[in-house]
C-alpha positions in Angstrom: 39.3 -42.7 54.1 36.7 -45.3 55.3 34.0 -46.1 52.8 30.6 -47.6 53.2 28.3 -49.3 50.4 25.1 -51.4 50.8 24.5 -54.0 48.2 22.6 -57.2 47.8 24.8 -60.2 48.8 24.6 -61.9 45.3 26.2 -58.9 43.7 28.9 -58.5 46.2 29.9 -62.1 45.9 29.5 -62.0 41.9 32.5 -61.4 39.5 34.3 -58.1 40.6 32.6 -57.8 44.0 30.9 -54.8 45.4 32.9 -52.2 43.5 32.8 -53.9 40.0 30.7 -51.1 38.6 28.4 -53.4 36.7 25.1 -51.9 37.7 26.2 -48.4 36.5 27.8 -50.0 33.3 24.4 -51.4 32.5 22.1 -48.6 33.6 24.0 -45.5 34.1 23.8 -43.3 37.0 23.8 -39.7 38.2 27.6 -39.6 37.5 28.1 -41.8 34.3 26.2 -42.8 31.1 25.7 -46.6 30.5 28.7 -48.4 29.1 31.1 -46.9 31.7 32.0 -48.8 34.8 31.7 -46.8 38.1 31.2 -47.9 41.6 29.9 -45.8 44.5 30.4 -45.5 48.2 29.5 -43.1 51.0 31.6 -41.6 53.7 29.3 -42.8 56.3 27.0 -45.8 57.1 24.0 -43.5 57.5 24.6 -41.8 54.1 25.0 -45.2 52.6 21.8 -46.2 53.9 19.9 -43.1 52.6 21.6 -43.5 49.1 20.4 -47.2 49.1 16.9 -46.3 50.1 16.5 -43.5 47.6 17.2 -46.2 44.8 15.1 -49.1 46.5 12.4 -49.8 44.0 10.9 -53.0 45.5 10.9 -54.9 48.7 13.5 -57.2 47.1 16.1 -54.5 47.9 15.8 -55.4 51.5 16.7 -59.1 51.3 20.2 -60.3 51.6 21.4 -56.8 51.9 25.0 -56.5 53.3 27.2 -53.5 54.4 30.5 -53.4 52.7 33.2 -51.5 54.5 36.3 -50.6 52.7 39.3 -48.3 53.1 41.1 -46.2 50.4 44.0 -43.9 51.2 43.2 -40.3 50.6 46.1 -39.9 48.0 44.0 -42.0 45.6 40.9 -39.6 45.9 40.3 -36.5 44.1 37.9 -34.0 45.5 35.4 -32.5 43.0 34.9 -28.8 43.2 31.1 -28.6 44.1 31.1 -25.0 42.7 31.7 -26.4 39.3 28.5 -28.5 39.5 25.7 -27.5 36.9 22.6 -26.0 38.5 20.5 -29.1 37.8 23.0 -31.5 39.2 20.4 -32.9 41.7 17.6 -33.3 39.1 15.9 -36.7 38.6 16.3 -38.4 36.2 20.0 -37.3 36.2 21.3 -34.4 34.2 23.5 -35.0 31.3 26.0 -32.4 32.7 26.6 -34.6 35.9 27.0 -37.6 33.7 29.4 -36.0 31.6 31.5 -35.0 34.7 31.8 -38.6 35.7 32.5 -39.9 32.2 35.3 -37.4 31.6 36.7 -38.2 35.1 36.7 -41.8 34.2 38.4 -41.1 30.6 41.1 -39.0 32.1 42.2 -41.6 34.6 43.6 -39.1 37.0 42.5 -40.9 40.2 41.0 -44.2 41.5 38.2 -42.2 43.3 36.3 -39.0 43.1 34.6 -37.3 46.0 31.5 -35.5 45.2 28.5 -34.1 46.9 25.6 -36.5 47.7 22.3 -35.5 45.8 20.5 -36.8 48.9 22.3 -34.9 51.5 24.4 -32.3 49.7 26.6 -31.4 52.6 27.8 -34.9 52.9 30.0 -36.8 50.3 30.0 -39.9 48.2 33.0 -41.3 46.4 32.9 -42.5 42.8 35.3 -45.4 42.2 36.9 -46.4 38.9 37.1 -50.1 38.9 39.4 -49.8 35.9 41.9 -47.4 37.2 45.5 -48.7 37.9 45.2 -47.9 41.6 41.8 -49.7 42.1 43.7 -52.4 43.8 44.6 -50.1 46.7 40.9 -50.2 47.7 40.7 -52.7 50.6 37.6 -54.2 51.6 37.8 -54.4 55.4 34.5 -56.3 56.1 31.2 -57.6 54.6 28.6 -57.5 57.4 25.0 -58.5 57.7 22.7 -55.4 57.5 19.1 -55.1 58.3 16.9 -52.0 57.7 15.0 -50.6 60.7 11.4 -51.9 60.0 10.1 -48.3 60.6 12.0 -47.3 57.3 11.0 -50.5 55.5 7.4 -49.4 55.7 8.1 -46.4 53.5 8.6 -48.9 50.5 5.7 -51.2 51.1 
């Protein structure tokens, strides 16, 4: 499966690269509580863009941003049954139920990645990545490309 992730260049080149899970480890996310490493990618560049925009809190998010394109064979990805999601899974701030799902998936160690619905576009999929899983090394970064936001979208954050 081809995966896409937007990130600021300093975080891509730092220790562990774009999929280190450092941000989620420090702050938690929709799919994990703080103290658990988890990285995220989208199944399309457009979804990766929307996911990035929804988290952009300042103009700094648009400086030194790169697109990371990666590949992970489907056999290392488990699909989560969306019917098992709690009713409040799209809430903000994130619900404890969805964080528990991610924490339990990490603890079980059953797969390197977990395909889940996007809270931004529920009919599309994101992929949670466990950087501590034994098969994490199967994730291959294919390219790191310069990326620039269309100025019409950037106005939304000014």
